[in-house]
C-alpha positions as CSV (number, residue, x, y, z in Angstrom):
1,M,347.1,77.4,-44.5
2,Y,348.6,76.0,-47.7
3,K,349.6,78.3,-50.5
4,W,346.8,77.1,-52.8
5,Q,343.9,77.3,-50.2
6,P,343.0,81.0,-50.6
7,Y,342.2,80.3,-54.3
8,Y,340.1,77.3,-53.3
9,E,338.3,79.2,-50.6
10,A,337.4,82.0,-53.0
11,V,335.4,79.4,-55.0
12,I,333.0,78.6,-52.1
13,P,330.9,81.8,-51.9
14,E,330.8,82.5,-55.7
15,L,327.4,82.2,-57.4
16,D,328.0,83.9,-60.7
17,P,328.8,81.2,-63.3
18,E,331.4,83.2,-65.1
19,K,333.2,84.2,-61.9
20,L,332.8,80.7,-60.6
21,K,334.5,79.3,-63.7
22,S,337.4,81.8,-63.4
23,R,337.8,81.0,-59.7
24,L,337.7,77.3,-60.2
25,E,340.4,77.6,-62.9
26,A,342.6,79.7,-60.5
27,A,342.2,77.2,-57.7
28,E,343.0,74.3,-60.0
29,N,346.1,76.0,-61.3
30,A,347.3,76.9,-57.8
31,I,346.9,73.3,-56.7
32,F,348.7,71.9,-59.8
33,L,351.5,74.4,-59.3
34,R,351.9,73.2,-55.7
35,V,351.8,69.6,-56.9
36,Q,354.8,70.4,-59.2
37,E,356.6,72.1,-56.3
38,I,356.4,69.1,-54.1
39,A,356.8,66.4,-56.7
40,G,359.5,63.9,-55.7
41,N,359.2,64.8,-52.1
42,S,357.8,62.1,-49.9
43,D,356.6,64.6,-47.3
44,H,353.4,66.7,-47.4
45,H,351.0,63.8,-47.0
46,E,348.3,65.9,-45.3
47,E,348.6,68.6,-47.9
48,R,348.3,66.0,-50.7
49,K,345.1,64.6,-49.0
50,S,343.7,68.2,-48.8
51,M,344.5,68.8,-52.5
52,N,342.7,65.6,-53.4
53,T,339.7,66.7,-51.5
54,A,339.7,70.1,-53.0
55,L,340.2,68.8,-56.6
56,A,337.3,66.4,-56.1
57,A,335.1,69.3,-54.9
58,I,336.2,71.4,-57.8
59,R,335.2,68.6,-60.2
60,V,331.7,68.3,-58.6
61,L,331.2,72.1,-59.0
62,Q,332.3,71.9,-62.6
63,V,329.9,69.2,-63.4
64,E,326.9,70.4,-61.3
65,K,327.2,74.2,-61.6
66,L,328.9,74.7,-65.0
67,N,327.6,71.7,-66.9
68,F,331.0,70.2,-67.6
69,P,330.7,66.6,-68.9
70,K,330.8,63.8,-66.4
71,F,333.1,61.0,-67.4
72,P,332.0,57.4,-66.6
73,H,335.1,56.6,-64.7
74,E,336.3,59.7,-63.0
75,V,339.8,59.6,-61.6
76,R,339.3,59.2,-57.9
77,R,342.9,59.9,-56.8
78,L,344.1,63.0,-58.4
79,V,347.3,63.8,-56.6
80,A,349.8,61.0,-56.5
81,F,351.4,60.1,-53.2
82,N,355.1,59.3,-53.3
């Protein structure tokens, strides 16, 4: 299990909008901290794929459950591969 995954997994069962927002923010922050940790390292390809998938799911939840604005051209690839 990757370091950021427990934060992401805590999002899944949450139904309360305020708690969901807080958990989404925590998951997003954990992923971005991990991205910073592995920046410049050409390894971690599977983890980068997992982070992209998680960030895409987070974005869907933000738009569909929390009424965040949907941008016309959402960034599809969120975590750059080295």
